[in-house]
Structure formats: structure tokens, C-alpha cells
MIGU-638268 format. One record per residue (C-alpha): residue in three letters; z, y negated, x negated. Coordinates in nm, 2 decimals, decimal comma. Layout:
<sites>
SITE  residuo       w       v       u
SITE      ala       Z       Y       X
...
</sites>
This chain:
<sites>
SITE  residuo       w       v       u
SITE      met   11,57  -14,85   -5,69
SITE      ser   11,67  -14,74   -6,04
SITE      lys   12,00  -14,62   -6,17
SITE      thr   12,21  -14,89   -6,35
SITE      tyr   12,39  -14,82   -6,67
SITE      pro   12,69  -15,01   -6,81
SITE      val   12,59  -15,31   -7,01
SITE      ile   12,72  -15,33   -7,37
SITE      pro   12,74  -15,71   -7,43
SITE      ala   12,65  -15,70   -7,81
SITE      ala   12,35  -15,48   -7,75
SITE      ala   12,24  -15,68   -7,44
SITE      gln   12,22  -15,99   -7,66
SITE      arg   11,96  -15,82   -7,88
SITE      thr   11,73  -15,69   -7,60
SITE      asn   11,40  -15,83   -7,49
SITE      val   11,45  -15,73   -7,12
SITE      asn   11,77  -15,78   -6,92
SITE      gln   11,85  -15,61   -6,59
SITE      gln   11,69  -15,88   -6,38
SITE      arg   11,37  -15,88   -6,58
SITE      tyr   11,36  -15,50   -6,57
SITE      glu   11,39  -15,49   -6,19
SITE      glu   11,11  -15,76   -6,17
SITE      met   10,89  -15,55   -6,39
SITE      tyr   10,96  -15,24   -6,20
SITE      arg   10,87  -15,40   -5,87
SITE      gln   10,55  -15,53   -6,02
SITE      ser   10,46  -15,19   -6,15
SITE      met   10,51  -15,04   -5,81
SITE      gln   10,33  -15,32   -5,62
SITE      asp   10,03  -15,36   -5,85
SITE      asn   10,03  -15,06   -6,08
SITE      ala    9,69  -15,13   -6,25
SITE      gly    9,77  -15,50   -6,29
SITE      phe   10,10  -15,43   -6,44
SITE      trp    9,97  -15,17   -6,70
SITE      ser    9,67  -15,40   -6,78
SITE      glu    9,92  -15,67   -6,87
SITE      gln   10,13  -15,44   -7,08
SITE      ala    9,82  -15,29   -7,26
SITE      arg    9,71  -15,64   -7,36
SITE      arg   10,02  -15,66   -7,58
SITE      ile    9,86  -15,43   -7,83
SITE      asn    9,55  -15,46   -8,04
SITE      trp    9,23  -15,30   -7,92
SITE      ile    8,92  -15,22   -8,13
SITE      met    8,72  -15,22   -7,81
SITE      pro    8,90  -15,36   -7,51
SITE      phe    8,92  -15,16   -7,19
SITE      ser    8,76  -15,27   -6,87
SITE      thr    8,92  -15,00   -6,65
SITE      val    9,29  -14,94   -6,64
SITE      lys    9,30  -14,61   -6,47
SITE      asp    9,07  -14,36   -6,30
SITE      val    9,26  -14,10   -6,09
SITE      ser    9,12  -13,82   -5,87
SITE      leu    9,35  -13,56   -5,72
SITE      glu    9,07  -13,38   -5,56
SITE      arg    9,07  -13,00   -5,63
SITE      asp    8,71  -13,00   -5,77
SITE      asp    8,75  -13,32   -5,96
SITE      leu    9,11  -13,34   -6,08
SITE      his    9,15  -13,60   -6,35
SITE      ile    9,38  -13,88   -6,46
SITE      arg    9,23  -14,12   -6,72
SITE      trp    9,40  -14,43   -6,86
SITE      phe    9,21  -14,71   -7,04
SITE      glu    8,92  -14,46   -7,07
SITE      asp    8,65  -14,71   -7,20
SITE      gly    8,89  -14,88   -7,45
SITE      thr    8,94  -14,79   -7,81
SITE      leu    9,25  -14,85   -8,02
SITE      asn    9,41  -14,71   -8,33
SITE      ala    9,78  -14,62   -8,28
SITE      cys    9,85  -14,64   -8,65
SITE      tyr    9,72  -15,00   -8,67
SITE      asn    9,94  -15,09   -8,37
SITE      cys   10,25  -14,93   -8,52
SITE      val   10,21  -15,04   -8,88
SITE      asp    9,92  -15,27   -8,99
SITE      arg    9,97  -15,55   -8,74
SITE      his   10,32  -15,60   -8,86
SITE      leu   10,24  -15,64   -9,23
SITE      glu   10,18  -16,02   -9,23
SITE      ser   10,49  -16,12   -9,03
SITE      arg   10,73  -15,83   -9,10
SITE      gly   10,60  -15,66   -9,41
SITE      glu   10,94  -15,65   -9,58
SITE      gln   11,14  -15,56   -9,27
SITE      thr   11,26  -15,21   -9,21
SITE      ala   11,01  -15,00   -9,01
SITE      ile   11,19  -14,66   -9,04
SITE      ile   11,56  -14,58   -9,09
SITE      trp   11,62  -14,22   -9,19
SITE      glu   11,96  -14,06   -9,20
SITE      gly   11,98  -13,73   -9,38
SITE      asp   12,21  -13,44   -9,28
SITE      asp   12,43  -13,55   -9,57
SITE      pro   12,59  -13,88   -9,47
SITE      asn   12,53  -14,01   -9,83
SITE      arg   12,15  -13,97   -9,79
SITE      asp   11,96  -14,24   -9,60
SITE      leu   11,64  -14,43   -9,65
SITE      his   11,51  -14,76   -9,52
SITE      ile   11,13  -14,79   -9,54
SITE      ser   10,96  -15,13   -9,49
SITE      tyr   10,64  -15,18   -9,30
SITE      arg   10,47  -15,25   -9,63
SITE      glu   10,59  -14,93   -9,79
SITE      leu   10,52  -14,73   -9,48
SITE      his   10,16  -14,87   -9,48
SITE      gln   10,12  -14,76   -9,84
SITE      arg   10,25  -14,41   -9,77
SITE      val   10,04  -14,37   -9,46
SITE      cys    9,72  -14,48   -9,64
SITE      arg    9,79  -14,25   -9,93
SITE      met    9,84  -13,95   -9,68
SITE      ala    9,53  -14,05   -9,48
SITE      asn    9,33  -14,04   -9,81
SITE      val    9,47  -13,70   -9,89
SITE      leu    9,37  -13,57   -9,55
SITE      lys    9,02  -13,72   -9,59
SITE      ala    8,99  -13,56   -9,94
SITE      leu    9,07  -13,23   -9,78
SITE      gly    8,79  -13,28   -9,53
SITE      ala    8,98  -13,40   -9,23
SITE      lys    8,80  -13,65   -9,01
SITE      arg    8,80  -13,82   -8,67
SITE      gly    8,83  -13,56   -8,39
SITE      asp    8,97  -13,28   -8,61
SITE      arg    9,28  -13,10   -8,49
SITE      ile    9,57  -13,09   -8,73
SITE      thr    9,91  -12,92   -8,68
SITE      leu   10,20  -13,06   -8,87
SITE      tyr   10,48  -12,81   -8,94
SITE      met   10,75  -13,02   -9,10
SITE      pro   11,12  -13,09   -9,09
SITE      met   11,26  -13,42   -8,95
SITE      ile   11,20  -13,62   -9,26
SITE      pro   11,02  -13,96   -9,31
SITE      glu   10,71  -13,78   -9,43
SITE      ala   10,67  -13,63   -9,09
SITE      ala   10,62  -13,98   -8,94
SITE      val   10,39  -14,07   -9,23
SITE      ala   10,18  -13,76   -9,16
SITE      met   10,16  -13,83   -8,79
SITE      leu   10,06  -14,19   -8,85
SITE      ala    9,80  -14,08   -9,11
SITE      cys    9,64  -13,85   -8,86
SITE      ala    9,63  -14,13   -8,61
SITE      arg    9,48  -14,36   -8,87
SITE      ile    9,18  -14,13   -8,93
SITE      gly    9,15  -14,04   -8,56
SITE      ala    9,26  -13,68   -8,60
SITE      ile    9,42  -13,51   -8,30
SITE      his    9,76  -13,38   -8,41
SITE      ser   10,03  -13,15   -8,28
SITE      val   10,38  -13,16   -8,43
SITE      val   10,58  -12,84   -8,47
SITE      phe   10,94  -12,89   -8,58
SITE      gly   10,98  -12,73   -8,92
SITE      gly   11,32  -12,58   -8,82
SITE      phe   11,15  -12,30   -8,63
SITE      ser   11,10  -11,99   -8,83
SITE      pro   10,75  -11,84   -8,87
SITE      asp   10,87  -11,55   -8,65
SITE      ala   10,97  -11,79   -8,37
SITE      leu   10,64  -11,97   -8,40
SITE      ala   10,45  -11,64   -8,37
</sites>
């Protein structure tokens, strides 16, 4: 089965899944893989719901693995927007700077505002659904905002950690 890790009582009290529930879910995922993932996928919001969970072919001339292929969702909506009504003022992102005196707590509402502003900047620059965007940024809250803004407008994005020098990237 799976490896067990020591349980920290205080943390265990705050979890949504205990060891018994985890093992039950694991068994279900192995016995009815498509059924399990269909159930999990219904926990998020879909613009157009899927009808097929997965389509897999391991044949040499038709190799493909496709999940929820006919469904449409917006990851940004699922990460931010759907929490505004019930959790708008709750913390969505906690950022700790390199300096222990620098930290930031960003609420879902503030994150939504920042993401929308960045998405509008990207659109003003001509970015649109299906475009490819590379983000070259350090590990700051704005990196998450930029990723979510790309997801919001449907742009495919790749993230390159800004700690790499231009020479290392080349």
C-alpha cells in the first residue's frame, strides 16, 4: 500500500482526510480509476462539463493520454473567483520574504483584484487565449498573480524562476 508518516496531532485535527479516509480513497482510485477521478473533478466548477474522464492509448502509432478532454474550465476561476463570496476576506496567499521582517497576507478579494488588473495588462499588450507566455520572475506574490492572470485569459504559460541568470537560461 502506501508509506505511512507520523501523525502530528494538532495538524491532524485541521485536515480534511485522515489516514483511514486516505486509504479508502486510494483503494477506490485503484479499483475504479475513472469513477474516482470523475468524482474528484466534480468538486470544481466547469464552464462546460466533461463527459469522458480519460482517453488513453499506449499504441506506438497512436500514443496519447487525455484527461477530461471535452470539458472546459478556467483554473483561475477555480483558484480565486469561486471563493470570493464565502471567503473573500480570508487569506489566499501568505508570502514570506528572505528578510524575516517582510511578509504579506493577500486575501482572495485582493488577489482577485490583482489578477484582473494583470489580465487586463496582458490583454492590452495583445495577449489572448492560446497565446504562449513565459514568465521570468523571482518567487514573489506577483509571480502567482501573473500565472493566474495567464490562466484567466486562457494563455498557455511557462514559468522560469528569476533566480537563473540570463547566461544559465541561454
